Backbone as CSV, one residue per row, in Angstrom:
resi,resn,N_x,N_y,N_z,CA_x,CA_y,CA_z,C_x,C_y,C_z
1,MET,-11.780,6.455,-29.814,-10.545,5.849,-29.382,-10.861,4.650,-28.497
2,LEU,-10.236,3.528,-28.750,-10.462,2.317,-27.971,-9.586,2.316,-26.733
3,PRO,-10.124,1.798,-25.607,-9.297,1.717,-24.400,-8.182,0.690,-24.582
4,GLU,-7.074,0.928,-23.847,-5.964,-0.018,-23.908,-6.375,-1.334,-23.267
5,ARG,-5.854,-2.436,-23.811,-6.103,-3.743,-23.210,-5.136,-3.917,-22.047
6,PRO,-5.621,-4.387,-20.885,-4.706,-4.613,-19.765,-3.751,-5.760,-20.076
7,ARG,-2.551,-5.665,-19.509,-1.594,-6.753,-19.658,-2.155,-8.010,-19.010
8,GLU,-1.757,-9.147,-19.521,-2.232,-10.412,-18.965,-1.761,-10.525,-17.519
9,GLY,-2.686,-10.845,-16.639,-2.374,-10.995,-15.220,-2.409,-9.686,-14.451
10,ALA,-2.548,-8.553,-15.143,-2.606,-7.256,-14.462,-4.014,-7.036,-13.927
11,PRO,-4.139,-6.365,-12.765,-5.478,-6.080,-12.245,-6.199,-5.101,-13.152
12,ALA,-7.516,-5.206,-13.183,-8.319,-4.296,-13.998,-8.208,-2.893,-13.429
13,PRO,-8.119,-1.861,-14.288,-8.008,-0.495,-13.778,-9.300,-0.055,-13.104
14,VAL,-9.167,0.789,-12.089,-10.331,1.372,-11.433,-10.853,2.469,-12.340
15,THR,-12.170,2.537,-12.502,-12.755,3.559,-13.370,-13.658,4.477,-12.577
16,ALA,-13.840,5.679,-13.092,-14.706,6.659,-12.446,-15.806,7.059,-13.414
17,GLY,-16.981,7.286,-12.887,-18.086,7.825,-13.669,-18.332,7.103,-14.968
18,ALA,-17.919,7.702,-16.085,-18.224,7.201,-17.417,-17.187,6.207,-17.914
19,GLY,-16.572,5.443,-17.039,-15.625,4.423,-17.440,-14.231,4.953,-17.712
20,GLU,-13.954,6.217,-17.307,-12.625,6.772,-17.496,-11.695,6.200,-16.435
21,PRO,-10.470,5.790,-16.805,-9.551,5.253,-15.806,-9.158,6.313,-14.775
22,VAL,-8.996,5.883,-13.547,-8.565,6.752,-12.464,-7.056,6.608,-12.351
23,SER,-6.356,7.696,-12.102,-4.899,7.623,-11.982,-4.519,6.690,-10.843
24,GLU,-3.327,6.117,-10.936,-2.870,5.176,-9.913,-2.824,5.845,-8.546
25,ALA,-2.450,7.119,-8.497,-2.373,7.840,-7.229,-3.741,8.010,-6.584
26,ALA,-4.811,8.019,-7.378,-6.153,8.235,-6.848,-6.853,6.935,-6.475
27,GLN,-6.228,5.790,-6.733,-6.869,4.521,-6.408,-6.833,4.303,-4.896
28,PRO,-7.854,3.651,-4.348,-7.960,3.466,-2.905,-6.779,2.695,-2.331
29,LEU,-6.389,3.089,-1.116,-5.355,2.380,-0.372,-6.026,1.430,0.602
30,ALA,-5.270,0.514,1.140,-5.796,-0.411,2.136,-4.967,-0.289,3.399
31,GLY,-5.557,-0.610,4.533,-4.820,-0.630,5.786,-4.723,0.729,6.433
32,LEU,-3.665,0.905,7.231,-3.456,2.149,7.950,-2.873,3.213,7.050
33,ALA,-3.316,4.442,7.253,-2.736,5.567,6.537,-1.814,6.353,7.465
34,VAL,-2.198,6.495,8.757,-1.400,7.246,9.733,-1.505,6.564,11.086
35,ARG,-0.381,6.485,11.789,-0.379,5.961,13.163,0.427,6.925,14.032
36,LEU,-0.170,7.348,15.139,0.518,8.173,16.124,0.774,7.311,17.349
37,GLN,2.001,7.337,17.841,2.330,6.575,19.043,3.064,7.488,20.017
38,GLY,2.433,7.745,21.151,3.051,8.546,22.201,3.369,9.972,21.769
39,LEU,2.524,10.572,20.923,2.759,11.934,20.443,2.744,12.914,21.603
40,ARG,3.790,13.727,21.684,3.877,14.787,22.686,4.260,16.069,21.961
41,ALA,3.650,17.187,22.351,3.970,18.484,21.751,4.122,19.514,22.860
42,PHE,5.106,20.382,22.694,5.421,21.398,23.689,5.363,22.781,23.063
43,TYR,4.911,23.758,23.841,5.068,25.176,23.528,5.972,25.709,24.629
44,GLY,7.240,25.891,24.289,8.211,26.271,25.315,8.373,25.119,26.302
45,GLU,8.189,25.400,27.576,8.290,24.377,28.625,6.971,23.640,28.862
46,ALA,5.879,24.194,28.342,4.551,23.644,28.628,4.191,22.530,27.645
47,GLU,3.918,21.320,28.194,3.484,20.201,27.350,1.993,20.361,27.071
48,GLN,1.650,20.500,25.777,0.266,20.748,25.386,-0.444,19.496,24.882
49,VAL,0.275,18.576,24.263,-0.275,17.297,23.813,0.516,16.228,24.535
50,LYS,-0.178,15.356,25.243,0.497,14.419,26.165,0.215,12.967,25.806
51,GLY,1.147,12.337,25.096,1.089,10.900,24.847,-0.118,10.418,24.064
52,VAL,-0.390,10.994,22.920,-1.547,10.612,22.104,-1.205,9.390,21.258
53,ASP,-2.048,8.365,21.324,-1.940,7.173,20.478,-3.212,7.077,19.645
54,LEU,-3.073,7.162,18.311,-4.217,7.078,17.403,-3.817,6.354,16.138
55,GLU,-4.787,5.725,15.505,-4.586,5.128,14.190,-5.704,5.620,13.286
56,PHE,-5.322,6.093,12.104,-6.290,6.538,11.106,-6.215,5.567,9.945
57,ASN,-7.334,4.932,9.605,-7.370,3.982,8.497,-7.467,4.705,7.163
58,ALA,-6.900,4.084,6.149,-6.996,4.629,4.801,-8.449,4.586,4.341
59,ASN,-8.844,5.532,3.518,-10.169,5.587,2.892,-11.306,5.737,3.899
60,GLU,-11.036,6.374,5.018,-12.078,6.666,5.992,-12.004,8.139,6.351
61,VAL,-13.147,8.718,6.663,-13.203,10.104,7.107,-13.180,10.099,8.625
62,THR,-12.316,10.921,9.207,-12.201,11.006,10.657,-12.406,12.441,11.088
63,ALA,-13.267,12.645,12.074,-13.491,13.977,12.638,-12.779,14.054,13.976
64,ILE,-12.084,15.144,14.205,-11.415,15.384,15.485,-12.157,16.532,16.143
65,ILE,-12.823,16.232,17.248,-13.638,17.250,17.912,-13.180,17.395,19.354
66,GLY,-13.426,18.545,19.914,-13.097,18.813,21.306,-13.214,20.298,21.576
67,PRO,-13.094,20.677,22.841,-13.236,22.086,23.187,-12.062,22.916,22.674
68,SER,-12.276,24.209,22.590,-11.231,25.135,22.167,-10.012,24.994,23.084
69,GLY,-8.844,24.935,22.467,-7.599,24.901,23.232,-7.173,23.535,23.726
70,CYS,-7.818,22.455,23.263,-7.471,21.128,23.785,-6.347,20.438,22.998
71,GLY,-5.873,21.045,21.873,-4.747,20.488,21.144,-5.071,19.829,19.819
72,LYS,-6.287,20.005,19.324,-6.674,19.370,18.046,-5.773,19.836,16.905
73,SER,-5.676,21.128,16.702,-4.868,21.663,15.605,-3.390,21.360,15.794
74,THR,-2.916,21.425,17.023,-1.516,21.104,17.294,-1.214,19.674,16.915
75,MET,-2.105,18.744,17.247,-1.914,17.346,16.890,-1.859,17.176,15.371
76,VAL,-2.771,17.825,14.652,-2.803,17.700,13.187,-1.522,18.289,12.589
77,ARG,-1.055,19.416,13.093,0.171,20.025,12.589,1.381,19.131,12.832
78,CYS,1.382,18.413,13.942,2.496,17.493,14.219,2.524,16.383,13.188
């Protein structure tokens, strides 16, 4: 089976491994993927996450590390 010819002026499709096209959803994004501004989280009356500002870029791996109970999982759930 021959591959489809791209429309004139259309960008070339991204391919994986053996030249198979990658779905549009799987193609890399550019710029920011997530931005947190002044994130605050409460458990009852107690503020557990206090004013977190972070930016996560698209197509990058980010590790969130810290001691037990510092709010890592709470931040991700938010």
